[in-house]
Backbone bond lengths (Angstrom), bond angles and torsions (degrees), N, CA, C in turn:
res aa  C-N    CA-C-N  psi(-1)  N-CA   C-N-CA  omega(-1)  CA-C   N-CA-C  phi
1 M - - - 1.414 - - 1.525 109.53 -
2 S 1.288 117.80 119.04 1.402 121.10 -174.23 1.555 110.46 -91.70
3 D 1.341 117.45 151.04 1.494 121.72 174.79 1.480 110.90 -59.29
4 E 1.359 116.81 -33.36 1.482 123.17 179.39 1.571 108.87 -63.63
5 M 1.253 116.52 -43.48 1.521 122.53 -176.73 1.577 105.38 -62.09
6 V 1.311 116.46 -48.16 1.480 121.75 179.79 1.519 111.10 -61.51
7 A 1.351 114.38 -50.94 1.440 119.77 -176.84 1.571 113.55 -61.95
8 N 1.347 114.97 -28.54 1.444 118.96 -178.25 1.569 111.80 -91.37
9 G 1.369 113.42 6.61 1.438 116.69 179.46 1.500 114.70 70.92
10 M 1.307 120.22 17.09 1.428 119.55 -179.66 1.503 114.00 -75.11
11 L 1.283 117.75 -12.93 1.425 118.64 179.73 1.507 106.83 -125.27
12 G 1.394 115.85 133.03 1.456 121.00 175.21 1.556 109.31 -80.37
13 M 1.297 112.68 178.91 1.431 119.37 178.74 1.555 109.12 -71.14
14 M 1.373 116.06 136.92 1.406 120.97 177.14 1.537 108.49 -93.94
15 E 1.294 117.83 146.56 1.515 122.12 168.42 1.498 104.46 -61.54
16 S 1.354 114.21 143.30 1.469 119.48 175.45 1.529 110.23 -140.13
17 K 1.327 111.94 163.12 1.466 119.35 178.70 1.509 104.36 -147.62
18 T 1.345 119.78 129.70 1.450 122.33 177.87 1.552 107.49 -104.93
19 I 1.329 112.02 120.48 1.498 119.38 -179.95 1.476 106.48 -100.54
20 T 1.337 115.94 130.40 1.471 122.82 -175.11 1.555 108.93 -126.72
21 L 1.300 113.71 139.52 1.403 119.15 175.87 1.613 110.35 -139.60
22 S 1.296 115.87 137.46 1.471 119.05 179.12 1.542 106.39 -87.51
23 V 1.319 113.27 139.90 1.530 120.81 176.80 1.551 105.68 -127.67
24 A 1.268 113.00 128.06 1.468 119.24 -179.15 1.528 113.57 -81.70
25 V 1.268 114.62 47.06 1.488 126.68 176.80 1.496 109.33 -134.97
26 A 1.317 118.77 144.87 1.450 121.92 -176.58 1.526 109.53 -60.54
27 S 1.344 111.65 144.57 1.464 117.20 -174.32 1.543 115.09 -61.40
28 A 1.383 114.58 -33.63 1.465 116.60 177.89 1.557 110.81 -65.76
29 T 1.305 119.90 -31.71 1.389 125.06 178.66 1.595 110.82 -69.92
30 V 1.342 110.84 -46.21 1.462 116.47 -178.93 1.506 109.14 -64.45
31 Y 1.367 115.41 -44.14 1.485 118.23 178.13 1.555 112.25 -57.81
32 E 1.350 113.53 -49.48 1.468 119.21 -178.00 1.555 111.04 -54.07
33 F 1.348 114.96 -41.52 1.457 118.00 -175.94 1.563 110.14 -74.11
34 A 1.333 112.74 -49.14 1.528 119.18 -174.37 1.578 111.70 -69.82
35 S 1.299 116.74 -24.14 1.481 116.85 -177.51 1.513 112.30 -87.22
36 N 1.334 118.67 -5.25 1.445 119.65 173.26 1.486 108.79 -86.78
37 P 1.371 116.81 116.38 1.448 122.74 -176.28 1.555 112.88 -57.50
38 E 1.363 117.67 -29.81 1.397 122.60 -179.61 1.472 112.52 -64.91
39 N 1.385 118.51 -21.48 1.476 122.77 179.98 1.507 113.65 -85.51
40 L 1.384 117.26 -12.49 1.426 121.13 -173.32 1.511 113.17 -53.22
41 P 1.310 119.79 -46.54 1.516 115.70 178.02 1.500 113.73 -64.49
42 L 1.282 120.02 -18.37 1.487 118.49 -179.58 1.524 111.11 -76.84
43 W 1.375 117.39 -31.61 1.472 117.55 -173.52 1.541 109.84 -117.29
44 S 1.305 121.10 -6.60 1.429 125.12 177.96 1.479 114.31 -125.57
45 P 1.313 116.55 50.07 1.481 118.27 -172.97 1.554 113.22 -66.46
46 S 1.288 119.14 -17.63 1.483 119.80 179.90 1.538 109.23 -71.02
47 F 1.377 115.30 -29.45 1.453 118.58 176.42 1.532 112.84 -101.24
48 C 1.252 120.33 -43.19 1.529 120.80 -171.85 1.423 113.49 -121.06
49 Q 1.312 118.99 120.13 1.466 124.31 173.72 1.468 110.42 -86.46
50 S 1.385 119.47 -30.02 1.427 124.43 178.10 1.459 107.93 -158.79
51 I 1.375 115.01 162.04 1.479 118.79 175.21 1.498 106.91 -150.73
52 S 1.316 114.65 144.66 1.492 122.89 175.93 1.517 108.80 -152.02
53 Q 1.330 110.88 166.58 1.452 118.60 -179.91 1.511 109.81 -98.53
54 A 1.301 113.97 135.89 1.473 123.58 175.21 1.479 112.91 -140.43
55 D 1.286 117.68 119.53 1.457 122.55 -174.07 1.509 113.89 51.07
56 G 1.322 114.65 45.50 1.462 119.96 177.67 1.515 116.05 74.17
57 E 1.348 116.19 10.37 1.483 116.61 -175.87 1.553 106.29 -125.17
58 W 1.237 120.89 142.51 1.481 126.36 174.84 1.581 107.61 -77.20
59 I 1.285 117.07 124.46 1.478 124.35 176.76 1.463 108.05 -117.54
60 A 1.395 117.71 117.64 1.424 122.66 173.44 1.523 111.62 -98.89
61 E 1.350 113.19 145.10 1.449 120.17 171.88 1.434 102.49 -93.34
62 S 1.328 120.32 124.03 1.426 123.97 178.89 1.554 112.14 -132.02
63 A 1.250 116.43 169.91 1.501 121.87 177.01 1.523 109.52 -56.45
64 L 1.321 117.42 -23.11 1.472 119.33 179.74 1.481 112.15 -97.63
65 G 1.267 117.17 9.66 1.498 120.36 -177.63 1.437 110.97 104.84
66 Q 1.381 116.57 -161.82 1.439 118.86 179.60 1.516 110.87 -78.11
67 A 1.333 116.16 145.97 1.511 123.62 -178.14 1.534 106.91 -139.77
68 A 1.312 112.10 130.73 1.487 115.99 171.01 1.500 107.79 -84.64
69 V 1.402 114.90 136.51 1.489 118.57 -177.72 1.432 106.31 -124.76
70 T 1.350 116.22 121.21 1.452 123.99 175.64 1.520 109.87 -107.81
71 F 1.285 116.05 120.54 1.452 124.64 -178.38 1.533 112.24 -100.92
72 V 1.387 115.84 147.86 1.417 120.93 177.67 1.572 105.90 -67.38
73 Q 1.295 113.69 157.74 1.473 116.20 179.00 1.518 110.39 -66.49
74 T 1.299 115.06 152.79 1.462 119.78 176.68 1.571 109.58 -57.88
75 N 1.293 114.48 134.64 1.495 120.25 -175.90 1.531 110.50 -142.51
76 A 1.287 112.62 172.11 1.507 121.50 -173.96 1.615 107.17 -96.57
77 F 1.322 117.75 7.02 1.483 117.23 -172.16 1.556 110.25 -111.66
78 G 1.339 118.26 5.03 1.489 117.86 -179.85 1.437 117.51 79.62
79 V 1.351 118.54 10.98 1.398 124.31 -176.78 1.525 112.39 -77.81
80 L 1.290 118.30 119.63 1.549 120.49 -179.10 1.543 110.51 -119.94
81 D 1.337 112.93 29.44 1.517 115.00 179.50 1.485 113.03 -55.69
82 H 1.319 118.24 147.27 1.458 123.11 178.57 1.537 109.23 -154.09
83 I 1.356 109.27 156.12 1.506 115.89 -179.66 1.540 103.30 -117.19
84 V 1.337 117.91 132.07 1.400 124.60 173.55 1.505 108.96 -106.62
85 R 1.293 117.59 120.98 1.469 121.55 -179.48 1.528 105.15 -109.13
86 L 1.359 113.58 109.37 1.480 121.25 178.89 1.504 111.17 -84.58
87 S 1.302 118.10 -28.18 1.458 125.95 -176.15 1.487 108.75 -158.50
88 A 1.333 117.39 170.71 1.482 117.67 177.18 1.530 110.07 -61.84
89 A 1.281 119.92 -26.36 1.386 123.70 -177.85 1.537 116.36 -94.75
90 L 1.311 119.36 -10.11 1.431 121.16 -171.83 1.550 108.73 -131.83
91 E 1.323 112.23 108.11 1.505 119.69 170.64 1.492 106.47 -119.18
92 V 1.315 115.37 139.19 1.529 121.01 176.73 1.506 108.05 -121.05
93 Y 1.368 111.66 123.70 1.443 119.10 177.17 1.554 110.07 -86.46
94 N 1.280 116.06 128.09 1.476 122.39 179.58 1.523 111.54 -114.96
95 A 1.290 118.31 115.82 1.459 120.91 -177.86 1.615 105.98 -97.24
96 M 1.301 115.26 124.71 1.462 118.28 -176.96 1.507 109.47 -142.08
97 R 1.326 116.78 141.01 1.498 121.75 -176.17 1.506 106.84 -137.55
98 V 1.350 112.97 151.62 1.489 121.59 164.94 1.545 103.79 -126.11
99 I 1.333 114.11 124.88 1.442 119.71 -177.59 1.547 107.91 -126.47
100 P 1.297 115.86 147.74 1.518 116.61 175.72 1.462 116.33 -64.66
101 N 1.244 119.03 145.55 1.458 124.53 174.85 1.550 104.97 -144.84
102 G 1.317 113.43 91.28 1.527 118.86 -173.73 1.474 110.69 57.03
103 S 1.265 120.17 -128.86 1.435 125.44 177.78 1.513 116.09 -78.31
104 G 1.369 111.28 -10.73 1.485 119.66 -178.53 1.571 109.98 -108.47
105 S 1.346 106.18 -149.70 1.527 113.86 178.46 1.481 112.47 -154.77
106 E 1.301 116.31 165.27 1.400 124.51 167.04 1.485 111.63 -115.55
107 V 1.349 114.09 134.84 1.514 119.32 179.81 1.519 104.35 -109.82
108 M 1.338 116.59 125.40 1.483 119.64 178.93 1.547 109.60 -122.21
109 F 1.296 113.32 133.87 1.476 120.60 175.86 1.507 109.79 -125.54
110 T 1.340 118.32 119.13 1.420 119.40 177.62 1.515 109.39 -93.07
111 L 1.313 116.44 118.65 1.430 124.72 178.37 1.533 111.43 -95.18
112 F 1.293 118.97 124.73 1.417 123.74 179.32 1.509 109.57 -101.58
113 R 1.326 117.93 140.89 1.430 123.53 175.65 1.529 106.36 -93.39
114 T 1.368 111.93 110.61 1.481 116.55 -175.18 1.456 112.48 -80.57
115 S 1.303 117.19 162.27 1.382 122.97 -178.96 1.505 113.91 -54.36
116 G 1.336 118.48 128.35 1.408 121.89 178.74 1.526 113.92 87.00
117 M 1.317 117.76 -3.75 1.470 120.29 -178.36 1.507 111.46 -79.60
118 S 1.312 119.79 124.87 1.411 122.22 179.20 1.496 115.87 -67.62
119 E 1.301 118.37 163.21 1.476 121.81 175.09 1.521 112.20 -59.64
120 V 1.286 113.74 -37.96 1.468 118.90 -178.74 1.520 109.85 -66.79
121 N 1.283 117.43 -46.32 1.521 121.16 179.03 1.481 112.13 -65.71
122 Y 1.386 117.50 -36.40 1.453 119.07 177.34 1.520 109.75 -67.91
123 A 1.278 118.39 -39.38 1.479 120.84 177.59 1.470 110.61 -66.93
124 D 1.386 119.55 -38.70 1.467 121.41 178.11 1.512 107.85 -66.25
125 D 1.341 122.13 -40.03 1.430 122.21 -178.36 1.542 110.52 -65.61
126 A 1.421 116.20 -35.91 1.432 117.81 -179.54 1.566 108.30 -68.32
127 T 1.341 119.66 -36.09 1.368 123.07 178.85 1.501 111.11 -65.50
128 H 1.346 118.45 -40.73 1.446 124.22 176.27 1.533 110.34 -60.68
129 V 1.339 118.46 -45.56 1.431 122.06 178.15 1.494 112.68 -59.75
130 E 1.374 114.28 -46.49 1.459 118.72 -177.47 1.585 109.44 -64.39
131 N 1.254 115.45 -37.65 1.503 118.06 179.31 1.552 110.18 -69.23
132 D 1.290 115.62 -40.63 1.490 119.48 175.40 1.534 114.91 -58.90
133 L 1.375 112.10 -45.20 1.497 117.94 173.98 1.498 114.19 -60.23
134 R 1.365 111.99 -39.78 1.499 114.91 178.48 1.613 109.52 -65.04
135 T 1.358 113.98 -37.39 1.454 116.68 -179.66 1.536 106.73 -65.81
136 L 1.305 121.40 -42.74 1.446 124.30 -179.82 1.504 106.98 -59.23
137 K 1.314 119.91 -47.64 1.500 122.57 179.21 1.483 110.66 -60.06
138 H 1.267 119.23 -47.08 1.425 121.90 -176.78 1.554 110.59 -62.65
139 L 1.280 117.06 -45.17 1.472 126.26 -177.34 1.563 106.85 -56.53
140 L 1.322 112.40 -54.75 1.467 117.55 -174.01 1.534 113.59 -71.50
141 E 1.300 118.15 -42.05 1.415 119.95 175.20 1.470 114.77 -63.40
142 T 1.316 116.85 -33.62 1.460 121.02 175.72 1.520 110.66 -70.57
143 R 1.309 116.91 -46.12 1.453 124.80 179.68 1.555 110.44 -57.99
144 Y 1.287 116.32 -39.46 1.488 121.05 -178.02 1.517 113.10 -101.82
145 N 1.262 117.88 21.00 1.497 125.40 173.99 1.537 112.64 49.68
146 V 1.290 116.12 45.54 1.473 117.96 176.07 1.512 110.16 -78.69
147 E 1.256 117.71 127.36 1.464 121.64 177.30 1.509 111.02 -74.71
148 R 1.328 115.10 136.46 1.473 118.81 -177.73 1.487 108.53 -112.90
């Protein structure tokens, strides 16, 4: 989705849902782990079975086939936005944040309902995101010995 398309009003507003999960691990630690593309298959298995670099681009093997994934640059604000390009005609923007919450953090993923996506597919995507965020929480809380 190009800025030009949005600026020219070629796209309407998409339905969105922000999925949030608390993680009892410091936000800097969560961000460091989640921002490393090599960790994506560990915490987002519903999307990514493996990922590697090819010609300077991250390529994920997913249930939908190969997908190019472009991540925002490392930053101090916990922004983990990324674009998934499934084909030349289909790019999906994923807004993701990690913010401090006391000694832990909140992980937020905004899921957009793309044009032509059915209610069932949108609900399935939301379930996958929720499961992936729970996987991220479990991995990190286990790694850092957080008592539950």
